[in-house]
C-alpha positions as CSV (number, residue, x, y, z in Angstrom):
1,M,-3.4,-9.7,20.5
2,A,-5.2,-12.3,22.6
3,G,-5.7,-15.7,20.6
4,G,-3.7,-14.7,17.7
5,A,-6.6,-12.7,16.2
6,R,-6.3,-11.7,12.6
7,E,-7.2,-8.1,13.1
8,V,-9.4,-6.0,10.7
9,L,-9.6,-2.2,10.8
10,T,-13.0,-0.7,10.0
11,L,-13.4,2.7,8.0
12,Q,-16.9,4.5,8.1
13,L,-17.2,7.1,5.5
14,G,-20.2,9.3,5.6
15,H,-23.4,9.9,7.5
16,F,-25.5,6.8,6.4
17,A,-22.4,4.9,6.8
18,G,-22.5,6.1,10.5
19,F,-26.0,4.9,10.8
20,V,-25.2,1.5,9.5
21,G,-21.9,1.5,11.6
22,A,-23.7,2.6,14.9
23,H,-26.1,-0.4,14.5
24,W,-23.3,-2.7,13.6
25,W,-21.2,-1.8,16.6
26,N,-24.2,-2.0,18.9
27,Q,-24.9,-5.5,17.7
28,Q,-21.1,-6.4,18.5
29,D,-21.6,-4.8,21.8
30,A,-24.8,-6.8,22.5
31,A,-23.0,-10.0,21.7
32,L,-20.0,-9.1,24.0
33,C,-22.4,-8.5,26.8
34,V,-24.0,-12.0,26.7
35,P,-23.3,-13.6,30.1
36,S,-21.4,-17.0,29.6
37,E,-21.2,-19.9,32.1
38,A,-17.8,-20.8,33.4
39,D,-17.6,-24.1,31.5
40,A,-19.0,-22.9,28.3
41,P,-16.9,-23.2,25.2
42,P,-15.5,-20.0,23.6
43,A,-17.5,-18.0,21.6
44,E,-17.6,-18.7,17.7
45,L,-16.6,-15.2,16.9
46,C,-13.5,-13.6,17.9
47,P,-14.3,-9.9,19.1
48,D,-10.5,-9.1,18.9
49,V,-10.7,-9.2,15.1
50,L,-12.8,-5.8,15.4
51,Y,-11.8,-4.5,18.7
52,R,-8.7,-3.3,20.4
53,A,-7.6,-3.3,24.1
54,G,-6.2,-0.2,25.5
55,R,-5.8,2.0,28.7
56,T,-6.7,5.4,29.4
57,P,-4.4,8.0,30.8
58,H,-5.8,7.3,34.4
59,G,-4.9,3.6,33.9
60,R,-8.4,2.2,33.1
61,E,-8.7,-0.6,30.7
62,T,-10.7,-0.1,27.6
63,Y,-12.1,-2.2,24.7
64,T,-13.0,-0.1,21.8
65,P,-13.6,-0.6,18.1
66,R,-10.6,-0.6,15.7
67,L,-12.3,2.2,13.9
68,I,-11.6,5.3,11.7
69,L,-14.7,7.3,11.2
70,M,-15.1,10.3,8.9
71,D,-18.1,12.7,8.8
72,L,-19.0,16.4,8.4
73,K,-19.3,19.2,10.6
74,G,-22.4,19.2,12.7
75,S,-23.1,15.5,12.4
76,L,-22.0,14.5,16.0
77,S,-24.9,16.0,18.1
78,S,-23.9,15.3,21.7
79,L,-21.0,13.0,21.1
80,K,-17.7,14.6,21.7
81,Q,-15.1,14.1,18.9
82,E,-12.5,12.5,21.2
83,G,-15.2,10.2,22.6
84,G,-16.1,9.8,26.3
85,L,-13.7,7.3,27.7
86,Y,-10.3,9.3,27.7
87,G,-11.5,12.6,28.9
88,D,-11.3,15.9,27.2
89,A,-7.9,16.1,25.5
90,Q,-8.0,19.8,25.1
91,L,-8.9,20.4,28.7
92,D,-6.4,17.9,30.0
93,A,-3.3,19.4,27.9
94,A,-0.8,21.5,29.8
95,I,-1.2,25.1,29.3
96,A,2.2,26.9,29.2
97,W,0.6,30.5,29.1
98,Q,1.0,32.0,32.5
99,G,-1.2,35.2,32.0
100,K,-4.9,35.8,32.0
101,L,-6.8,32.9,30.6
102,T,-10.4,33.1,29.1
103,T,-12.2,29.9,28.2
104,H,-14.9,29.8,25.7
105,K,-17.0,26.6,25.7
106,E,-19.5,25.8,22.9
107,E,-22.8,24.7,24.3
108,L,-23.3,20.9,23.7
109,C,-26.3,19.4,22.2
110,P,-28.4,17.8,25.0
111,K,-28.4,14.0,25.0
112,N,-31.7,12.4,24.2
113,P,-33.4,10.3,26.8
114,Y,-32.1,7.1,25.5
115,L,-28.5,8.2,25.7
116,Q,-29.2,9.7,29.2
117,D,-30.5,6.4,30.3
118,L,-27.6,4.6,28.8
119,Q,-25.0,6.7,30.6
120,S,-26.6,6.3,33.9
121,A,-26.6,2.5,33.4
122,E,-23.0,2.3,32.2
123,G,-21.1,4.3,34.8
124,V,-20.7,7.4,36.9
125,L,-18.6,10.7,36.9
126,S,-16.4,10.2,40.0
127,S,-15.6,13.0,42.5
128,D,-12.0,13.2,40.8
129,G,-13.6,13.8,37.4
130,I,-12.8,10.5,35.9
131,W,-15.6,8.5,34.2
132,R,-15.9,5.0,35.9
133,V,-17.2,2.6,33.2
134,K,-18.8,-0.5,34.3
135,S,-17.4,-3.9,33.0
136,I,-19.0,-6.0,30.4
137,A,-19.8,-9.6,30.9
138,N,-16.9,-11.1,29.1
139,G,-14.3,-9.7,31.3
140,K,-13.2,-6.8,29.2
141,G,-13.1,-3.3,30.6
142,P,-12.6,-2.1,34.1
143,P,-13.8,-3.8,37.4
144,P,-17.7,-3.6,38.0
145,L,-19.4,-1.0,40.0
146,A,-21.7,-2.1,42.8
147,T,-25.1,-0.8,41.6
148,A,-28.7,-1.5,42.2
149,T,-30.8,-3.5,39.9
150,A,-30.7,-1.6,36.5
151,P,-34.0,-0.5,35.3
152,K,-35.5,-1.7,31.9
153,P,-33.5,0.3,29.2
154,L,-35.3,2.8,27.2
155,I,-35.8,2.3,23.4
156,P,-34.9,5.3,21.3
157,T,-37.9,6.5,19.4
158,E,-37.8,7.4,15.7
159,S,-38.3,11.2,16.4
160,S,-35.4,11.2,18.8
161,V,-32.8,9.8,16.4
162,R,-31.5,12.7,14.1
163,V,-28.0,11.6,13.7
164,W,-26.2,8.3,14.2
165,S,-24.6,9.2,17.5
166,D,-28.2,9.6,19.0
167,F,-28.3,5.8,19.4
168,L,-24.6,4.7,19.4
169,R,-24.1,2.8,22.8
170,V,-20.4,1.9,22.1
171,H,-17.5,4.1,23.3
172,L,-15.0,5.1,20.8
173,H,-11.3,5.8,20.9
174,P,-10.1,9.4,20.7
175,R,-8.5,8.5,17.3
176,S,-11.6,7.1,15.8
177,I,-13.6,10.2,14.7
178,C,-12.2,12.5,12.0
179,M,-14.3,15.5,11.2
180,I,-14.4,17.2,7.8
181,Q,-14.8,20.9,8.8
182,K,-15.0,22.4,5.4
183,Y,-18.4,20.8,4.6
184,N,-21.7,21.0,6.5
185,H,-24.0,18.1,7.6
186,D,-27.1,20.5,7.9
187,G,-28.3,23.2,5.7
188,E,-28.4,23.7,2.0
189,A,-25.2,25.4,1.6
190,G,-21.7,23.9,2.0
191,R,-22.8,20.3,1.3
192,L,-20.5,17.4,0.1
193,E,-22.6,16.5,-2.8
194,A,-20.3,15.4,-5.6
195,F,-17.6,12.6,-6.2
196,G,-15.0,15.3,-7.1
197,Q,-15.4,17.2,-3.9
198,G,-14.8,14.0,-2.0
199,E,-11.7,13.0,-4.0
200,S,-10.3,16.6,-3.4
201,I,-10.7,16.3,0.5
202,L,-7.9,13.5,0.6
203,K,-5.8,15.4,-1.7
204,E,-5.6,18.0,0.9
205,P,-2.5,17.6,3.1
206,R,-4.4,18.4,6.3
207,Y,-7.0,15.5,5.8
208,L,-4.6,13.1,4.1
209,E,-2.1,13.4,6.9
210,E,-4.7,13.0,9.6
211,L,-6.0,9.7,7.9
212,E,-2.6,8.3,7.4
213,D,-1.7,9.2,11.1
214,R,-4.8,7.3,12.3
215,L,-4.1,4.5,10.0
216,H,-0.5,4.0,11.2
217,F,-1.7,4.2,14.7
218,Y,-4.2,1.2,14.6
219,V,-2.1,-0.8,12.1
220,E,1.2,-0.6,13.9
221,E,-0.4,-2.2,17.0
222,C,-1.7,-5.1,15.0
223,D,0.0,-8.6,15.2
224,F,-1.6,-9.9,12.0
225,L,-3.7,-7.4,10.1
226,Q,-5.7,-9.3,7.6
227,G,-7.3,-6.2,5.9
228,F,-9.7,-3.5,6.1
229,Q,-13.5,-3.1,5.7
230,I,-14.9,0.0,4.4
231,L,-18.5,1.3,5.1
232,C,-18.9,4.3,2.6
233,D,-21.7,6.3,1.4
234,L,-22.2,5.7,-2.4
235,H,-24.8,8.3,-3.1
236,N,-23.0,11.6,-2.2
237,G,-19.5,13.1,-2.2
238,F,-18.2,10.4,0.2
239,S,-18.0,8.1,-2.7
240,G,-14.9,10.3,-3.8
241,V,-13.6,9.9,-0.3
242,G,-13.9,6.2,-0.5
243,A,-12.3,6.1,-3.8
244,K,-9.1,7.9,-2.5
245,A,-9.2,5.9,0.6
246,T,-9.3,2.6,-1.2
247,E,-6.4,3.8,-3.3
248,L,-4.4,4.9,-0.5
249,L,-4.9,1.5,1.2
250,Q,-4.0,-0.4,-1.8
251,D,-0.9,1.6,-2.3
252,E,0.4,1.4,1.5
253,Y,-0.9,-2.0,2.5
254,S,-0.5,-4.2,-0.7
255,G,-1.6,-7.9,-0.1
256,R,-4.2,-7.0,2.6
257,G,-7.9,-7.6,2.0
258,I,-10.1,-4.6,1.2
259,I,-13.8,-5.3,1.3
260,T,-15.8,-2.1,0.5
261,W,-19.6,-1.6,1.3
262,G,-21.2,1.1,-1.0
263,L,-24.2,2.1,1.0
264,L,-27.3,3.7,-0.2
265,P,-30.1,4.9,2.0
266,G,-34.0,4.1,1.2
267,P,-35.9,5.0,-1.8
268,Y,-35.7,8.3,-3.6
269,S,-38.1,10.7,-5.3
270,L,-38.4,11.9,-8.8
271,R,-39.3,15.3,-7.3
272,E,-35.6,16.0,-6.6
273,P,-34.1,15.8,-10.0
274,Q,-30.5,17.2,-9.0
275,K,-30.2,14.8,-6.2
276,N,-31.3,11.8,-8.3
277,V,-28.5,12.8,-11.0
278,Y,-26.0,13.5,-8.5
279,R,-26.8,9.9,-6.8
280,L,-26.5,8.3,-10.2
281,L,-23.2,10.1,-11.0
282,N,-21.7,9.3,-7.4
283,T,-22.7,5.7,-7.6
284,A,-21.2,5.1,-11.0
285,F,-18.0,6.8,-10.3
286,G,-17.7,5.2,-6.9
287,L,-18.3,1.6,-8.0
288,V,-15.7,2.2,-10.9
289,H,-13.0,3.7,-8.7
290,M,-13.5,1.6,-5.6
291,S,-13.6,-1.8,-7.4
292,A,-10.3,-0.8,-9.1
293,H,-8.7,-0.6,-5.7
294,S,-10.7,-3.0,-3.5
295,S,-10.6,-6.8,-3.2
296,L,-14.4,-6.8,-3.2
297,V,-17.1,-4.0,-3.6
298,C,-20.7,-4.8,-2.5
299,P,-23.5,-2.3,-3.0
300,L,-26.0,-2.6,0.1
301,S,-29.5,-0.9,-0.2
302,L,-33.0,-1.7,0.6
303,G,-33.8,-0.2,-2.8
304,R,-34.4,-2.3,-5.9
305,S,-32.4,0.0,-8.5
306,L,-29.2,2.0,-8.8
307,G,-30.6,3.8,-11.9
308,L,-32.7,6.9,-12.4
309,R,-36.0,5.1,-12.3
310,P,-37.2,4.6,-8.7
311,E,-38.4,1.2,-7.5
312,P,-40.3,0.3,-4.4
313,P,-38.0,-1.0,-1.4
314,V,-37.7,-4.7,-0.7
315,T,-39.9,-6.4,1.7
316,F,-39.5,-9.0,4.4
317,P,-42.3,-11.5,5.4
318,H,-41.9,-10.9,9.1
319,L,-40.7,-7.1,9.2
320,H,-42.4,-3.9,9.2
321,Y,-40.0,-1.0,8.6
322,D,-40.1,2.5,7.1
323,A,-37.8,2.8,4.2
324,T,-37.7,6.5,4.6
325,L,-36.0,6.3,8.0
326,P,-32.2,5.8,8.0
327,F,-32.6,4.4,11.6
328,H,-34.7,1.5,10.1
329,C,-32.8,0.9,6.9
330,A,-29.4,0.9,8.4
331,A,-30.5,-1.7,11.1
332,L,-31.4,-4.3,8.5
333,L,-28.1,-3.6,6.5
334,A,-26.0,-3.8,9.6
335,T,-27.8,-7.3,10.4
336,T,-26.8,-8.3,6.9
337,L,-23.2,-7.2,7.4
338,D,-23.1,-8.9,10.9
339,T,-23.9,-12.2,9.1
340,V,-22.0,-12.2,5.9
341,T,-18.8,-11.1,7.5
342,V,-18.8,-14.0,9.8
343,P,-16.2,-16.1,7.8
344,Y,-13.3,-13.7,8.6
345,R,-14.2,-13.1,12.2
346,L,-14.5,-16.8,13.2
347,R,-12.4,-17.9,16.3
348,S,-11.8,-21.3,14.8
349,S,-10.7,-21.8,11.3
350,P,-11.4,-18.4,10.0
351,V,-11.5,-17.7,6.3
352,S,-9.3,-14.5,5.6
353,M,-10.6,-11.5,3.9
354,A,-8.2,-12.2,1.1
355,H,-9.4,-15.8,0.6
356,L,-13.1,-14.8,0.7
357,A,-12.4,-12.3,-2.0
358,D,-10.4,-14.8,-4.0
359,L,-13.6,-17.1,-3.8
360,L,-15.8,-14.3,-5.2
361,N,-13.7,-12.0,-7.4
362,F,-12.2,-14.4,-10.0
363,S,-12.1,-13.2,-13.5
364,G,-12.4,-9.7,-12.7
365,K,-15.7,-9.9,-10.9
366,K,-14.9,-7.6,-8.1
367,V,-18.5,-6.4,-7.6
368,V,-20.7,-8.8,-5.8
369,T,-24.3,-8.7,-4.4
370,A,-25.7,-9.4,-0.9
371,A,-28.8,-11.1,0.1
372,A,-30.4,-12.1,3.2
373,T,-33.4,-13.7,5.0
374,I,-34.3,-11.7,8.1
375,P,-35.2,-13.4,10.2
376,F,-34.5,-17.0,8.8
377,P,-38.1,-18.5,9.0
378,L,-38.0,-21.3,11.7
379,V,-41.0,-22.6,13.7
380,P,-40.7,-24.3,17.1
381,G,-39.7,-27.8,16.8
382,Q,-38.6,-27.6,13.2
383,S,-35.3,-29.0,11.9
384,L,-32.9,-27.1,9.5
385,P,-33.7,-29.7,6.7
386,D,-37.3,-28.9,7.1
387,A,-36.7,-25.2,7.1
388,L,-34.6,-25.1,4.0
389,V,-36.9,-27.4,1.9
390,Q,-39.9,-25.0,2.9
391,L,-37.8,-21.9,2.2
392,G,-36.7,-22.9,-1.4
393,G,-33.7,-21.6,-3.3
394,P,-31.9,-18.2,-3.5
395,A,-35.0,-16.9,-5.2
396,A,-36.6,-16.8,-1.7
397,W,-33.7,-14.7,-0.2
398,T,-34.2,-10.9,-0.2
399,P,-31.8,-9.2,-2.5
400,L,-30.0,-6.2,-0.8
401,S,-27.7,-4.7,-3.5
402,A,-30.4,-2.6,-5.6
403,C,-29.8,-5.2,-8.4
404,G,-33.4,-6.4,-8.8
405,G,-34.5,-10.0,-8.1
406,P,-32.6,-13.3,-8.4
407,C,-35.1,-14.9,-10.7
408,G,-33.4,-16.0,-14.0
409,T,-29.9,-15.1,-12.9
410,R,-26.8,-17.3,-12.8
411,C,-24.6,-17.5,-9.9
412,F,-20.7,-17.7,-10.4
413,A,-19.5,-18.0,-6.8
414,L,-21.3,-18.0,-3.4
415,S,-20.6,-17.5,0.3
416,V,-23.5,-18.2,2.8
417,V,-23.8,-17.9,6.4
418,L,-26.8,-19.3,8.6
419,R,-26.7,-18.2,12.1
420,G,-28.8,-18.7,15.2
421,L,-29.9,-22.5,15.1
422,D,-29.2,-24.5,18.2
423,R,-27.4,-27.8,17.6
424,A,-30.6,-30.0,18.1
425,R,-32.1,-28.4,15.1
426,H,-29.2,-29.0,12.7
427,T,-30.3,-32.4,11.5
428,S,-33.5,-34.4,11.0
429,R,-35.0,-36.3,13.9
430,L,-37.3,-38.6,11.8
431,A,-38.0,-42.1,13.4
432,P,-36.0,-44.8,11.7
433,G,-37.8,-46.3,8.7
434,T,-39.5,-43.1,7.9
435,T,-39.4,-42.1,4.3
436,L,-37.1,-39.1,3.9
437,P,-38.6,-36.0,2.5
438,S,-35.5,-34.8,0.7
439,P,-31.8,-35.7,0.7
440,L,-31.1,-33.0,3.2
441,H,-32.8,-35.2,5.9
442,A,-30.1,-37.9,5.4
443,C,-27.2,-35.6,6.4
444,S,-25.6,-36.3,9.7
445,T,-24.4,-32.7,10.5
446,G,-25.8,-29.2,10.1
447,E,-22.8,-28.3,8.0
448,D,-23.5,-31.1,5.5
449,V,-27.2,-30.1,5.4
450,L,-26.3,-26.5,4.5
451,A,-23.7,-27.7,1.9
452,Q,-26.0,-30.1,0.4
453,Y,-28.7,-27.5,0.0
454,L,-26.3,-25.1,-1.8
455,Q,-25.1,-28.0,-4.1
456,Q,-28.9,-28.7,-4.9
457,Q,-29.7,-25.0,-5.5
458,E,-26.5,-23.9,-7.3
459,P,-24.9,-27.1,-8.6
460,R,-21.3,-26.9,-9.7
461,V,-20.8,-23.3,-8.3
462,R,-17.9,-22.5,-6.2
463,S,-19.3,-22.0,-2.7
464,S,-18.6,-21.6,0.9
465,A,-21.0,-22.4,3.8
466,H,-20.8,-21.6,7.5
467,L,-23.3,-22.6,10.3
468,L,-23.2,-20.8,13.6
469,L,-25.1,-21.3,16.8
470,A,-24.9,-17.6,17.9
471,P,-27.9,-15.6,16.6
472,C,-28.0,-11.9,15.7
473,K,-28.7,-9.7,18.6
474,V,-31.5,-7.3,18.2
475,V,-31.9,-5.6,21.6
476,P,-32.4,-1.9,22.1
477,P,-31.5,0.4,20.4
478,Y,-32.4,-1.8,17.5
479,P,-35.7,-0.7,16.3
480,R,-38.7,-2.7,16.8
481,L,-39.5,-3.8,13.3
482,F,-40.6,-7.4,13.9
483,S,-44.0,-9.0,13.4
484,P,-46.0,-9.8,16.6
485,S,-45.9,-13.4,15.4
486,L,-42.1,-13.8,16.4
487,S,-40.9,-15.2,19.7
488,Q,-38.4,-13.6,21.8
489,H,-35.7,-15.6,19.9
490,G,-37.1,-15.0,16.5
491,L,-39.2,-18.2,15.8
492,V,-42.3,-18.0,13.9
493,L,-45.4,-18.7,16.1
494,D,-48.8,-19.8,15.0
495,G,-50.7,-19.0,18.2
496,S,-51.2,-15.7,20.2
497,P,-48.4,-13.1,20.1
498,P,-45.8,-13.6,22.9
499,G,-45.5,-10.9,25.6
500,A,-41.7,-10.6,25.3
501,A,-39.9,-8.3,22.7
502,V,-37.7,-9.9,20.2
503,E,-34.1,-10.0,21.3
504,S,-32.2,-12.2,19.0
505,I,-33.0,-13.7,15.4
506,P,-31.6,-16.4,13.1
507,V,-30.4,-14.9,9.9
508,L,-29.2,-16.2,6.6
509,G,-26.9,-14.1,4.6
510,A,-25.2,-14.5,1.4
511,F,-22.4,-13.0,-0.9
512,C,-22.9,-13.6,-4.4
513,S,-21.0,-13.1,-7.9
514,S,-24.1,-13.1,-10.0
515,S,-24.9,-12.6,-13.7
516,T,-27.7,-10.1,-12.5
517,L,-24.7,-7.6,-12.3
518,S,-24.4,-7.6,-16.0
519,Q,-27.7,-5.9,-16.4
520,T,-27.5,-3.8,-13.3
521,L,-24.2,-2.3,-14.2
522,G,-25.1,-2.0,-17.9
523,D,-28.4,-0.2,-17.0
524,L,-26.2,2.1,-14.9
525,A,-24.0,2.8,-17.7
526,R,-26.9,3.5,-20.1
527,D,-28.6,5.9,-17.6
528,L,-25.3,7.7,-17.3
529,S,-25.0,7.9,-21.2
530,T,-28.3,9.6,-21.4
531,L,-27.3,12.5,-19.3
532,D,-26.0,15.9,-20.6
533,V,-23.5,16.3,-17.9
534,R,-22.8,19.9,-19.0
535,R,-26.4,20.6,-17.5
536,W,-25.0,19.8,-14.2
537,A,-22.1,22.2,-14.2
538,S,-21.7,22.0,-10.5
539,F,-20.8,18.5,-10.6
540,L,-18.0,19.1,-13.2
541,D,-16.9,22.1,-11.1
542,A,-16.2,20.0,-8.3
543,G,-13.2,18.4,-10.1
544,V,-14.7,15.9,-12.6
545,E,-14.2,16.5,-16.4
546,Q,-16.1,15.3,-19.3
547,A,-13.4,12.9,-20.1
548,D,-13.7,11.4,-16.6
549,V,-17.5,10.6,-17.5
550,E,-16.5,8.8,-20.6
551,E,-13.8,6.8,-18.9
552,A,-16.3,5.9,-16.2
553,L,-18.8,4.7,-18.9
554,E,-16.2,2.4,-20.5
555,E,-15.2,0.9,-17.2
556,L,-18.9,0.2,-16.3
557,G,-19.3,-1.5,-19.6
558,S,-16.2,-3.6,-19.0
559,L,-17.4,-4.6,-15.5
560,A,-20.7,-5.5,-17.0
561,Q,-19.1,-7.8,-19.5
562,C,-17.4,-9.6,-16.8
563,Y,-20.7,-11.2,-15.7
564,Q,-21.9,-12.3,-19.0
565,G,-19.4,-15.0,-19.7
566,G,-19.3,-18.5,-18.3
567,D,-16.5,-18.8,-15.7
568,S,-18.2,-21.0,-13.1
569,L,-17.5,-24.5,-12.5
570,A,-20.1,-25.6,-14.9
571,D,-18.2,-24.4,-17.9
């Protein structure tokens, strides 16, 4: 593996996880495609952590995500299960039968205009039947094709996006997609609704062996596997799949980091009582079981509550999004992921997944929260010290773990990443003799500024801070969520709106072990205790027993108590 990368294998479990993952991989792809000058220093992030180099049967070089993805029958739309880079494995296979052969082909879903436009821009189908893929700017992939100037790419519309593959612009390896055929993505029947159903999937030899085979394929080619990051639906039966998957990873790959993201879509309605109860049960069981087998578990949602009472979604000062659209919600959660995961993806002096977990999960605190400022508010000519003084403390960060606001809470440990500020902004440029507005203005490096800021806001708390030049890329198919007052690079303008669309933004993202989890997990346990689970026999029929509910209640209570005591450096 080039550069001695500390590889990470990503698992995506569920359809909303597919939405978040599609945006995540699109952002990685956009960062890969940024042209660089010959004398430019190496990129701050090492793509080999997430990607693998390979070769098709026709000898073409590929660079694809190190990814295993599980979803339900009918969820792929026009995407082939084996992907598009390596051809059709079934058609390419040798046929021993010499008699009459009849071929039945299932009609493929038509590609939406965005994917058609993307396909024409990326490559062509040659006369020999081989897909010729154009190279990307960092040298990965096959030699470039001679083409005319590419037209401006289309932006997918909300109405054209039904499933995550409708806007995925990254090619996947044939061993990435694992389809669960026994449950349906669409329709009212045959749905994967309950935790027990998800658990039972990986108890079946067929699916367990398929997952193990894919794990071994990716893991055995790694030089130094640092761990696994799991994007998992928390609100449906995939919480059970995630529980069994984390248990399998802990058993087979002991000592590797396992960071699990429990994903929840936008707000819910009281008009769907069964869905709400199932969401509560799946969330509770998922958090309990995945925290037992993961290094860290972080719920991610634009909602404000994990419980039965709905709360309005979070807001961002410079964003306008529709919380009912997975396409919008997943984009913001992916941007948060792209920021807070920076420490273990760095090219120079990376922090391993295991070390990041050790910083945050001491004294049994395996559940953490995430927060972000999207975009980080910066006006032209403003320095980082000025911006941080204006921003204020963590109370100004937008909470993204459905745990309420940060006001009145206590932080035990903190990992913060701020990205997208050019070096000239890192420190104050005040004239000599000028009275300093704050201690931040006396710091000599941007890293010192950020560390001093955290020390002021959360004194004597275990913390880690990283400052990156590279912004988050938000080019199409990222949805157009940004205020007209933002510049092309995400700066806040006072004058007339710019003509160019926003292409990149500065972002602040944070992992936090916080006392707010005591109330959040306690409230989740109380809501669970008020349910008469016997009324929801279908949930119990899926393989969960009343004793399992009682055990989950106890475990939630124990988790909640972990965040009541004083185990920070201040005690």
